C-alpha positions as CSV (number, residue, x, y, z in Angstrom):
1,M,-34.0,-6.5,-6.5
2,P,-31.8,-4.5,-8.9
3,F,-31.3,-1.7,-6.3
4,E,-29.9,-4.3,-3.8
5,F,-27.5,-5.4,-6.4
6,I,-26.3,-1.9,-7.0
7,S,-25.6,-1.3,-3.3
8,I,-23.7,-4.6,-3.2
9,L,-21.6,-3.5,-6.1
10,A,-21.0,-0.1,-4.5
11,E,-19.7,-1.8,-1.3
12,L,-17.6,-4.2,-3.4
13,H,-16.0,-1.3,-5.3
14,G,-14.8,0.3,-2.0
15,N,-13.5,-2.9,-0.7
16,L,-11.8,-3.7,-4.0
17,S,-10.1,-0.3,-4.1
18,F,-8.7,-0.7,-0.6
19,G,-7.7,-4.3,-1.3
20,I,-5.7,-3.2,-4.4
21,A,-4.1,-0.3,-2.4
22,A,-3.2,-2.6,0.5
23,A,-1.8,-5.2,-1.9
24,G,0.4,-2.6,-3.6
25,A,1.6,-1.4,-0.2
26,G,2.4,-4.9,0.8
27,I,4.4,-5.6,-2.3
28,G,6.3,-2.3,-1.9
29,I,7.2,-3.0,1.7
30,G,8.3,-6.5,0.8
31,S,10.5,-5.1,-2.0
32,V,12.1,-2.6,0.4
33,G,12.7,-5.3,3.0
34,L,14.3,-7.6,0.4
35,G,16.5,-4.8,-0.8
36,A,17.5,-3.8,2.7
37,A,18.4,-7.4,3.7
38,L,20.5,-7.8,0.5
39,A,22.3,-4.5,1.1
40,V,23.1,-5.3,4.7
41,G,24.2,-8.8,3.7
42,R,26.7,-7.3,1.2
43,N,27.9,-4.5,3.5
44,P,27.1,-5.0,7.2
45,G,28.9,-1.7,8.1
46,A,26.1,0.3,6.3
47,F,23.4,-1.1,8.5
48,G,22.5,2.3,10.0
49,K,22.2,4.1,6.7
50,V,20.3,1.2,5.1
51,L,17.9,1.0,8.0
52,T,17.1,4.7,7.9
53,I,16.4,4.8,4.2
54,S,14.4,1.6,4.3
55,L,12.2,2.9,7.1
56,I,11.5,6.1,5.2
57,C,10.6,4.1,2.0
58,M,8.4,1.7,4.0
59,A,6.5,4.6,5.4
60,L,6.0,6.1,2.0
61,A,4.7,2.7,0.7
62,E,2.3,2.4,3.6
63,A,0.9,5.8,2.8
64,I,-0.6,4.3,-0.3
65,A,-2.7,2.0,1.8
66,I,-3.7,4.9,4.0
67,F,-4.8,6.9,1.0
68,G,-6.9,3.9,-0.2
69,L,-8.5,3.7,3.2
70,I,-9.3,7.4,3.1
71,F,-10.9,6.9,-0.3
72,V,-13.1,4.0,1.0
73,F,-14.2,6.0,4.1
74,T,-15.0,9.2,2.3
75,G,-16.5,7.6,-0.8
76,L,-14.3,9.4,-3.2
77,D,-13.6,7.7,-6.5
78,I,-10.1,7.2,-7.7
79,P,-9.6,9.4,-10.8
80,K,-9.2,7.5,-14.1
81,G,-6.5,8.4,-16.4
């Protein structure tokens, strides 16, 4: 019985790590989208520059979720402080 509980906790830890990474990426992408929409609303002529910068920033924010997924698949633990 205790060993089953340990395996369940191990699976939960991996899912929790990825969930936190995905939530952080989602918040980051939402923030970038909000900033881009506000910037284009204030200055519609800067649409091209804002779009380019926002796409780069969204890709960097999404990389956080990809790193979390790699940690889950490889079983690596996120270093603590």
